[in-house]
Structures are given as C-alpha cells and as structure tokens.
N, C-alpha and C positions, 0 to 999 in steps of 0.2 A: 805544573805547580802553580797553583791560584789562590793563593794566602789572601785574606783582608791585610790593608794597612795595617791597624794595629798591630799584629802577629809578625808585622817588620819593621818599619820605619818607625813605628812604636817603640821599639827597643831605643831607640834614642834619646828617649824622655825616660823610662824605666824598663829596665832588664829582668824583668821578675813577671809571674803570672803568665797571661797570655802578651805582654808587650814586649815584643822582639821573640817570644816563644818558637818562630820558624827560623830564626837567624843560623842557629848552630845545625840544625836540619840541612838548611841550604849551604852552610861551609860544608859539612859533611858530606855531600853530596854535589860538589861544584865541577868535579870532573866527568859526573852522569849526566848533570840537569843539562836540558836541552833548550828549556824556555821555562821562565819565570814571568808570568802578568799578574802583578799584585793587582788586586780591586781596590779602585779607588773612588769607592761609593759604600753608602748605607751608613756610615760611620762618623761623618764628620771630618773635619780636617787633620792635619797632623802636622809636628811641629819638625821643622826642618832644622838644618844644622846652624843655622845663624840665630837661630831661635825665634823665626817668625811662624805664624802656625798658616799651612797652606790650605786651603778651603778646595773641598771638592770640585769638579768643574770646571777648574781655570787651567792655565797653560803654564802657570808654576806649578801647580800639583803635580801634572803629570810630568813636567820635566823634571821638577828637585825631587821627586817621588825615583824617578829614573838614575839620576843623577846619583843619589844615594846607595842604590843597588850598584852602579859601575863604578864608583869612586869607592865605595865603603866609609865607613861610617865607626866613630866610637861608640858606645851604648851610653846610657845613663848619663844624658848632656856631657858627655865627651871624658867622661873620667872610667868608665867601665871598659870592658871586653870591648876590641876591635873586633868589626865584621870588614874582613877583605873585600874589595868588590869583585865583583863578576863581568865576563866579557860583554860587550855591548851586544851581541848574535845570542846571548842567551836571556834578554831582558825587554819585555814589552808592558805596555800598560793595558790595563784591565778597566773599561768603563759601560756603563748602561747602553744598550742600543737605542733608546729614546727615552723620553722624558715620562712614557707609561710604565718603562721597566724597572726603576727602581725608587724608593722612597726620596733619595736626594744624590748629589754627585753626578746628575747629566753633563756631559760634557757636549757643547754643542758641534757641527762640522766645521766651524771655523776654529775651535779652541783645539779640536784635534789635527785639523792642518795645521796649525800653527806650532804647536808642541812637537808634532813628528819632523816638520821641517827646521825646527831649531835643534832638535836631538841630533838630526842626520845631516843638515848643512849649516846651522850656525844662524839662519835667520828665521824670524817670525817669533824670536823668543820674547818673555814678558819682562820680568824683574832680575828673573834666575837664568843665567848663561851658562852652559856646560863650561868646563875647563877646556875642552877640546870637541871637536864633532865626530859625532860616531854613527860612521857611512854602514855600518854592518848590524845598527840597531835593529831589534827582531821585528818591531811594528806595536799594532795594537789588538788587541781582545775584546769581544763582548760577551755575554755570558748568554744570549739567548737568540738564534734566529727567527723564535715565534714573535718575539716582541717585536725585532727589527722588521719582520712583516707586516706587524700589526701597525706601528708607526710609519708604513710605507718607505722601509729600506732606509731611512735617515742616516744610518750609522754604515752601513757596507756600502753604500752606492758612493757617496762622497769620500769616504776612506781610501774605497777602492783605487779611487781616481787620484788621489794624493800620492799613494805608494806606486801607481803607474807613471808618473810624472817625474819619479827620480830616475836621473839616467843612469847610467850602468855604473859609474863610479859612485854614487852615492845612494844603491838601494837598501831599502831594507833588505835584511837575510830572507831570502826566496820569496820577496814582497811581502814577508811579514803578517799579511793578515791571516786570520784563523778561520773556525769552521763558518762564521758568519755571512762573508761572502765568496769564500771559494768557489760556490757553485752560480754565482751571478755572471 
C-alpha cells in the first residue's frame, strides 16, 4: 500500500474527506498488510502529534511519519478515533528517488541514512526520537527506478549501502529496500 500522507497522517488534523481516509482501510487490513510505504512528497508537510508541522524531505518527517504509523495516534487533533499502530516490519517510508522525480519532498542520501539509522538503531535522529528502536523496520521505497537512473542512482545506491551496513541484530526486514535497488 502506498498512500500519500494526507490520506494517513492527515487524519491527525481532520478525520474527514481525504484526511485520514486510508486509516480505516489500513486498520481493517492490518493482519493481511505486508507493507505500507506512505509517500512523503508532493503534498507539503503534515502535522505531527506534538502540533509541529513536519516538512517533507527532512529526517523528522520520515521518522515522525513512521512513528505515527507504528505507535498509532488519535485522529482529529487527539479527540477522535484512535488508529492503533502497525508492526515495524509493516512500515517503510516513500521518498522521491532524486530532485527530478517529484515537485517537492526530495530527501538527500544523508537524510535517508539518518532517518533509517534513527528508526532502526536510535542514532542519527533530529528532534523526533522514536520511543524505542525498531530493528525490524521495513526500509525505504522510491516510486520510479527510471528517475533513479536519470539522477545517477542517487537513491538506490546510498540507501542500499545503509541497509547493508546494519548488522544482523539491527537489519531492516529483508533489507527492506524495494524494486528500485533490488537489481543493483
């Protein structure tokens, strides 16, 4: 499942229309769901559970969005329906493969590295720190191998290296990376 963040984390602010529209679907499919990689680009930032807006392309956005999916959150500014979190092995984040592939939200290789190591090992975090580490966190996704190729594989090669550097006790599920780099 690859919804855009207004359909998921957007439910924190308003649970109506598109805002949080995927949350009941995710909840109903939680036992069958193998992976959700919310797209954190092309929609501006989103409001985190502490009231801050998290900007796309930042460590806080990727970590905060993942924490919301894993730990769960109350919709409608904490006054509505409770979305219960998913297992870490069901969650990954989706980012553009490079600056050419999306209008906004590009996350540099350093941002991706810091976000993954924050989630998996508890290091490299910015201002948002997960309440615990998630050694089975699923990984990262990009939408297009074509754009990654166009931009010189600036997503898949550095991300693959980060995932390969996790030792066996802190490895993203099956090294987590999806089709953009599996063949590299």
